[in-house]
C-alpha positions in Angstrom: 56.4 43.6 4.9 60.1 41.2 4.3 61.4 39.5 7.4 63.3 40.7 10.0 67.4 39.8 9.0 68.5 37.6 11.2 71.9 37.1 12.1 72.0 33.3 13.8 69.8 32.3 10.6 71.6 29.1 8.0 73.3 30.8 4.9 70.2 30.7 1.8 72.2 29.9 -1.0 70.6 29.9 -4.7 72.4 26.4 -5.6 71.9 24.7 -9.5 70.7 21.3 -9.8 73.0 18.6 -10.1 73.4 17.0 -14.0 71.4 14.1 -14.7 73.3 11.0 -16.2 71.4 9.9 -19.2 72.3 7.3 -20.9 73.5 8.7 -24.1 76.5 10.3 -20.3 76.7 6.8 -19.8 77.8 5.0 -23.2 80.3 8.0 -23.5 82.0 7.5 -20.7 82.1 3.7 -21.3 83.8 4.3 -25.1 85.8 6.5 -23.1 87.3 4.1 -20.5 87.5 1.7 -23.8 89.6 3.0 -25.5 91.6 4.9 -23.6 92.2 1.1 -22.1 93.2 0.9 -25.7 95.6 3.0 -26.3 97.4 1.7 -23.2 97.5 -1.6 -24.0 99.0 -0.4 -27.2 101.9 1.2 -25.6 102.4 -1.5 -24.1 102.8 -3.7 -26.7 104.9 -1.9 -28.5 106.8 -2.3 -25.5 107.1 -6.0 -25.5 109.4 -6.9 -28.9 112.5 -5.1 -26.8 112.5 -7.6 -24.0 113.9 -10.8 -24.6 111.5 -12.9 -25.3 111.7 -15.0 -28.6 108.8 -16.1 -30.1 107.0 -16.0 -27.3 106.9 -12.4 -27.5 106.1 -12.1 -31.0 103.0 -14.3 -30.2 102.4 -12.3 -27.2 102.8 -9.0 -29.0 100.7 -10.2 -31.9 97.8 -11.2 -29.4 98.4 -8.2 -27.4 97.3 -6.2 -30.5 94.5 -7.9 -31.4 93.0 -7.8 -28.1 94.1 -3.6 -27.8 91.9 -3.3 -31.5 89.3 -5.3 -30.0 88.4 -3.1 -27.3 89.1 -0.1 -29.7 86.4 -1.2 -31.4 83.8 -1.3 -28.5 84.9 1.2 -27.9 84.9 3.5 -30.9 80.7 1.9 -31.1 80.3 2.8 -27.4 81.5 6.5 -28.4 79.8 7.3 -31.8 76.0 6.0 -30.2 77.0 8.2 -26.5 78.1 11.2 -29.4 75.1 10.9 -31.5 76.9 10.4 -34.6 75.4 9.1 -37.8 75.5 5.2 -38.5 77.3 6.2 -41.9 80.3 8.2 -39.9 80.8 5.7 -37.5 81.2 2.9 -40.3 83.5 5.4 -41.7 85.2 5.7 -38.0 85.6 1.8 -37.9 86.7 2.1 -41.1 89.4 4.2 -40.9 90.9 2.4 -37.2 92.6 -0.1 -40.2 94.7 2.2 -41.6 98.0 3.2 -39.9 98.4 6.8 -38.6 94.1 7.5 -39.0 93.9 5.7 -35.2 94.8 9.4 -34.0 90.6 9.7 -34.3 91.0 7.4 -30.8 92.5 10.8 -29.5 89.8 12.9 -31.6 87.1 10.5 -30.0 87.9 11.3 -26.7 88.5 14.9 -27.2 85.2 14.7 -28.0 83.6 12.7 -25.1 86.5 14.7 -22.4 84.2 18.1 -23.5 80.9 16.0 -23.2 81.9 14.1 -19.7 82.4 17.1 -18.5 79.6 19.0 -19.3 78.2 16.5 -17.2 79.7 17.1 -14.2 82.4 14.5 -14.3 85.9 15.6 -13.9 88.2 13.7 -16.6 91.8 12.2 -16.1 94.5 10.3 -17.5 92.5 6.5 -16.7 89.2 8.3 -17.7 85.7 10.1 -15.9 85.1 10.2 -12.1 82.7 12.2 -10.4 
């Protein structure tokens, strides 16, 4: 026999378990932030030569480009680890980072990271993902 209906009882909803974070998701999250910050630093570096700083501006722009490249390499390494790329493919991705116009690879990797993070329950915005 079923229990009688009680209009004063708390609602009973079937709620799915929250997705759990694993090491791969953390790697993707970290790598995506590195890549996003590298892209933003690269765009900021493009604005520096237009400033009236002379040779100091050129040196600062070169230093910032080097920092952006290192940040992008770290981000790509973490992304490929988190996304489970084959090691040969990850080496290929790192080599493509040095070719002009093939840096669009960063956007492709960022898009794959966005999909993985959204599936894990994160909200993805301009500056990365958050719960």
